[in-house]
N, CA and C atoms as an extended XYZ file, in Angstrom:
243
Properties=species:S:1:pos:R:3:atomname:S:1:resname:S:1:resid:I:1 pbc="F F F"
N        98.469       12.560     -251.092 N   MET     1
C        99.066       12.183     -250.203 CA  MET     1
C       100.574       12.599     -250.144 C   MET     1
N       101.001       11.953     -251.477 N   LYS     2
C       102.578       12.701     -251.648 CA  LYS     2
C       103.007       14.193     -251.172 C   LYS     2
N       101.903       15.122     -251.532 N   SER     3
C       102.206       16.425     -251.566 CA  SER     3
C       102.386       16.788     -250.040 C   SER     3
N       101.386       15.952     -249.411 N   THR     4
C       100.980       16.447     -247.939 CA  THR     4
C       102.603       15.813     -247.082 C   THR     4
N       103.086       15.199     -247.544 N   ALA     5
C       103.922       14.587     -246.984 CA  ALA     5
C       105.300       15.177     -247.344 C   ALA     5
N       105.363       15.970     -248.674 N   MET     6
C       106.423       16.505     -248.970 CA  MET     6
C       106.329       18.033     -247.982 C   MET     6
N       105.406       18.630     -247.933 N   LEU     7
C       105.056       19.969     -247.545 CA  LEU     7
C       105.452       19.825     -245.882 C   LEU     7
N       104.829       18.638     -245.317 N   ALA     8
C       105.577       18.471     -243.681 CA  ALA     8
C       106.935       18.275     -243.643 C   ALA     8
N       107.520       17.603     -244.974 N   ALA     9
C       108.829       17.577     -244.388 CA  ALA     9
C       109.463       18.845     -244.462 C   ALA     9
N       109.161       19.864     -245.657 N   LEU    10
C       109.570       21.047     -246.159 CA  LEU    10
C       109.390       21.746     -244.611 C   LEU    10
N       107.971       22.116     -244.018 N   ILE    11
C       107.790       22.780     -243.387 CA  ILE    11
C       108.796       22.658     -241.666 C   ILE    11
N       108.852       21.266     -241.707 N   ALA    12
C       109.967       20.926     -240.367 CA  ALA    12
C       111.458       21.132     -241.117 C   ALA    12
N       112.115       21.021     -242.087 N   SER    13
C       113.358       21.196     -242.200 CA  SER    13
C       113.581       23.117     -242.118 C   SER    13
N       112.536       23.696     -242.626 N   VAL    14
C       112.994       25.283     -242.683 CA  VAL    14
C       112.578       25.641     -240.851 C   VAL    14
N       111.670       24.856     -240.024 N   ALA    15
C       111.543       25.209     -238.730 CA  ALA    15
C       112.960       24.550     -238.002 C   ALA    15
N       113.589       23.576     -238.388 N   GLY    16
C       114.620       23.472     -237.605 CA  GLY    16
C       115.940       23.889     -238.033 C   GLY    16
N       116.061       24.752     -239.382 N   THR    17
C       117.253       25.924     -239.552 CA  THR    17
C       116.958       26.744     -239.059 C   THR    17
N       115.666       27.262     -238.628 N   ALA    18
C       115.218       28.551     -238.363 CA  ALA    18
C       115.972       28.578     -236.745 C   ALA    18
N       115.432       27.451     -235.585 N   ALA    19
C       115.509       27.677     -235.056 CA  ALA    19
C       117.369       27.216     -234.176 C   ALA    19
N       117.998       26.439     -235.013 N   SER    20
C       119.257       26.092     -234.846 CA  SER    20
C       120.316       27.478     -235.456 C   SER    20
N       119.672       28.944     -235.979 N   ALA    21
C       120.579       29.964     -236.639 CA  ALA    21
C       120.779       30.281     -235.174 C   ALA    21
N       121.864       31.037     -234.839 N   GLU    22
C       122.232       32.083     -234.005 CA  GLU    22
C       122.252       33.321     -234.032 C   GLU    22
N       121.890       33.987     -232.946 N   PRO    23
C       121.218       35.495     -233.150 CA  PRO    23
C       122.355       36.444     -233.656 C   PRO    23
N       122.271       37.614     -234.135 N   LYS    24
C       123.251       38.345     -234.775 CA  LYS    24
C       123.325       39.146     -233.472 C   LYS    24
N       124.986       39.261     -233.106 N   ALA    25
C       125.490       40.286     -232.085 CA  ALA    25
C       124.866       41.450     -232.195 C   ALA    25
N       124.099       42.308     -231.556 N   PRO    26
C       123.577       43.580     -232.065 CA  PRO    26
C       124.687       44.692     -232.139 C   PRO    26
N       124.320       45.544     -233.291 N   PRO    27
C       125.870       46.614     -233.039 CA  PRO    27
C       126.454       47.546     -231.954 C   PRO    27
N       127.880       47.593     -231.919 N   PRO    28
C       128.226       48.636     -230.780 CA  PRO    28
C       127.473       49.938     -230.732 C   PRO    28
N       127.465       50.253     -229.421 N   PRO    29
C       126.905       51.669     -229.164 CA  PRO    29
C       127.501       52.894     -229.877 C   PRO    29
N       126.881       53.847     -230.191 N   ALA    30
C       127.509       55.004     -230.799 CA  ALA    30
C       128.843       55.448     -229.763 C   ALA    30
N       128.844       55.183     -228.395 N   ALA    31
C       130.023       56.161     -228.041 CA  ALA    31
C       131.554       55.154     -228.436 C   ALA    31
N       131.228       53.699     -228.484 N   GLU    32
C       132.480       52.711     -228.888 CA  GLU    32
C       132.733       52.814     -230.404 C   GLU    32
N       132.280       53.592     -231.145 N   LEU    33
C       132.389       53.944     -232.534 CA  LEU    33
C       133.415       55.193     -232.694 C   LEU    33
N       134.776       55.075     -233.293 N   THR    34
C       135.471       55.845     -233.374 CA  THR    34
C       135.461       56.516     -234.759 C   THR    34
N       136.009       57.790     -235.022 N   ALA    35
C       136.063       58.413     -236.499 CA  ALA    35
C       137.697       58.047     -236.770 C   ALA    35
N       137.695       58.079     -238.165 N   PRO    36
C       139.363       57.823     -238.427 CA  PRO    36
C       139.832       58.986     -238.383 C   PRO    36
N       141.271       59.105     -238.048 N   ALA    37
C       141.964       60.178     -237.737 CA  ALA    37
C       142.280       61.171     -239.030 C   ALA    37
N       142.423       62.355     -238.405 N   PRO    38
C       142.197       63.429     -239.780 CA  PRO    38
C       143.973       63.161     -240.511 C   PRO    38
N       143.935       63.413     -241.369 N   THR    39
C       145.273       63.308     -242.138 CA  THR    39
C       146.060       64.538     -242.132 C   THR    39
N       147.213       64.690     -241.642 N   VAL    40
C       147.976       65.991     -241.600 CA  VAL    40
C       148.793       66.379     -243.316 C   VAL    40
N       148.299       67.192     -243.701 N   SER    41
C       149.054       67.615     -244.844 CA  SER    41
C       150.547       67.646     -244.876 C   SER    41
N       151.476       67.331     -245.385 N   PRO    42
C       153.093       67.436     -245.083 CA  PRO    42
C       153.325       68.731     -245.801 C   PRO    42
N       152.407       69.230     -246.222 N   GLY    43
C       153.416       70.564     -247.025 CA  GLY    43
C       152.368       71.040     -248.436 C   GLY    43
N       152.523       71.837     -248.883 N   PRO    44
C       152.058       71.867     -250.654 CA  PRO    44
C       153.045       71.041     -251.001 C   PRO    44
N       152.155       70.700     -252.286 N   ARG    45
C       152.624       69.645     -253.290 CA  ARG    45
C       153.101       70.607     -254.670 C   ARG    45
N       154.116       70.144     -255.236 N   TYR    46
C       154.814       70.784     -256.593 CA  TYR    46
C       154.732       69.807     -257.885 C   TYR    46
N       153.820       70.064     -258.749 N   CYS    47
C       153.672       69.220     -260.072 CA  CYS    47
C       154.742       69.784     -261.020 C   CYS    47
N       155.071       68.631     -261.694 N   LEU    48
C       156.084       68.910     -262.622 CA  LEU    48
C       155.634       67.894     -263.577 C   LEU    48
N       155.669       68.568     -265.363 N   LYS    49
C       155.255       67.791     -266.250 CA  LYS    49
C       156.749       67.107     -266.704 C   LYS    49
N       156.686       65.431     -267.082 N   MET    50
C       157.857       64.822     -267.351 CA  MET    50
C       157.654       64.069     -268.354 C   MET    50
N       158.624       64.048     -269.485 N   GLU    51
C       158.827       63.204     -270.407 CA  GLU    51
C       158.842       61.647     -269.998 C   GLU    51
N       157.977       60.961     -270.830 N   VAL    52
C       158.172       59.557     -270.535 CA  VAL    52
C       158.917       58.789     -271.625 C   VAL    52
N       159.913       58.046     -271.838 N   PRO    53
C       160.579       57.782     -272.598 CA  PRO    53
C       159.969       56.865     -273.913 C   PRO    53
N       159.718       56.815     -275.245 N   GLY    54
C       159.058       56.323     -276.014 CA  GLY    54
C       157.470       56.593     -275.939 C   GLY    54
N       157.286       57.982     -275.487 N   SER    55
C       155.771       58.241     -275.674 CA  SER    55
C       155.918       59.660     -275.960 C   SER    55
N       155.064       60.453     -276.762 N   LEU    56
C       154.826       61.733     -276.824 CA  LEU    56
C       153.930       62.544     -275.981 C   LEU    56
N       153.393       62.226     -274.988 N   ILE    57
C       152.602       62.503     -274.248 CA  ILE    57
C       153.416       62.596     -272.625 C   ILE    57
N       153.121       63.887     -272.239 N   LEU    58
C       153.842       64.108     -270.753 CA  LEU    58
C       152.869       64.101     -269.746 C   LEU    58
N       153.887       63.378     -268.873 N   ARG    59
C       153.039       62.921     -267.744 CA  ARG    59
C       153.414       63.714     -266.666 C   ARG    59
N       152.225       64.094     -265.587 N   ARG    60
C       152.255       65.141     -264.331 CA  ARG    60
C       152.477       64.126     -263.380 C   ARG    60
N       153.591       64.680     -262.624 N   GLU    61
C       153.890       63.944     -261.238 CA  GLU    61
C       153.506       65.029     -260.240 C   GLU    61
N       153.160       64.878     -259.073 N   CYS    62
C       152.944       65.700     -257.830 CA  CYS    62
C       153.338       65.071     -256.897 C   CYS    62
N       154.492       66.027     -255.792 N   ARG    63
C       155.082       65.639     -255.127 CA  ARG    63
C       155.147       66.995     -253.854 C   ARG    63
N       155.598       66.619     -252.599 N   THR    64
C       155.813       67.640     -251.679 CA  THR    64
C       157.629       67.787     -251.874 C   THR    64
N       158.046       68.771     -251.359 N   VAL    65
C       159.515       69.276     -251.573 CA  VAL    65
C       160.250       67.742     -250.922 C   VAL    65
N       160.060       67.361     -250.079 N   ASP    66
C       160.453       66.372     -249.478 CA  ASP    66
C       160.863       64.853     -250.156 C   ASP    66
N       159.459       65.190     -251.194 N   GLY    67
C       159.230       63.968     -252.128 CA  GLY    67
C       160.088       63.865     -253.185 C   GLY    67
N       160.242       65.331     -253.510 N   TRP    68
C       161.484       65.605     -254.986 CA  TRP    68
C       162.394       65.481     -254.300 C   TRP    68
N       163.282       66.064     -253.280 N   LYS    69
C       164.433       65.980     -252.765 CA  LYS    69
C       164.827       64.386     -252.802 C   LYS    69
N       164.017       63.267     -252.465 N   ALA    70
C       164.442       61.605     -252.385 CA  ALA    70
C       164.733       61.498     -253.905 C   ALA    70
N       164.135       62.421     -255.025 N   HIS    71
C       164.776       61.999     -256.243 CA  HIS    71
C       165.494       62.751     -256.916 C   HIS    71
N       166.117       63.808     -256.052 N   ASP    72
C       167.405       64.392     -256.270 CA  ASP    72
C       166.685       65.500     -257.203 C   ASP    72
N       165.579       66.230     -257.287 N   VAL    73
C       165.062       67.194     -258.190 CA  VAL    73
C       165.053       68.484     -256.964 C   VAL    73
N       165.048       69.563     -257.382 N   ASP    74
C       165.195       71.053     -256.485 CA  ASP    74
C       164.231       71.458     -256.805 C   ASP    74
N       163.008       71.484     -256.109 N   VAL    75
C       161.603       72.273     -256.914 CA  VAL    75
C       161.757       73.987     -256.311 C   VAL    75
N       162.483       73.902     -255.217 N   VAL    76
C       162.366       75.248     -254.853 CA  VAL    76
C       163.252       76.195     -255.898 C   VAL    76
N       164.126       75.914     -256.533 N   ALA    77
C       165.248       76.206     -257.378 CA  ALA    77
C       164.451       76.321     -258.827 C   ALA    77
N       163.553       75.258     -258.900 N   LEU    78
C       162.828       75.620     -260.393 CA  LEU    78
C       161.693       76.372     -260.475 C   LEU    78
N       161.060       76.683     -258.881 N   VAL    79
C       160.059       77.447     -258.985 CA  VAL    79
C       160.560       78.917     -259.023 C   VAL    79
N       161.978       79.450     -258.391 N   LYS    80
C       162.158       80.540     -258.587 CA  LYS    80
C       162.480       80.951     -259.982 C   LYS    80
N       162.797       80.044     -260.534 N   ARG    81
C       162.795       80.860     -262.191 CA  ARG    81
C       162.052       81.444     -263.218 C   ARG    81
């Protein structure tokens, strides 16, 4: 007797939660989906091996010419060597 009452209560609670759940919105049509903008390469990258203070391992840093100019490094002169 107790098991049928518990079963009835369980069915009622599941039916109540399923009915109250809101339906999910449909996915947007394929025409509305946009692809990410392609990234434009700012130019060639130049890599230098740099010493790290307190370490015996050289670290490699790669940047564009403008990136190296911001750090006061003339990579064009280094490449011509």
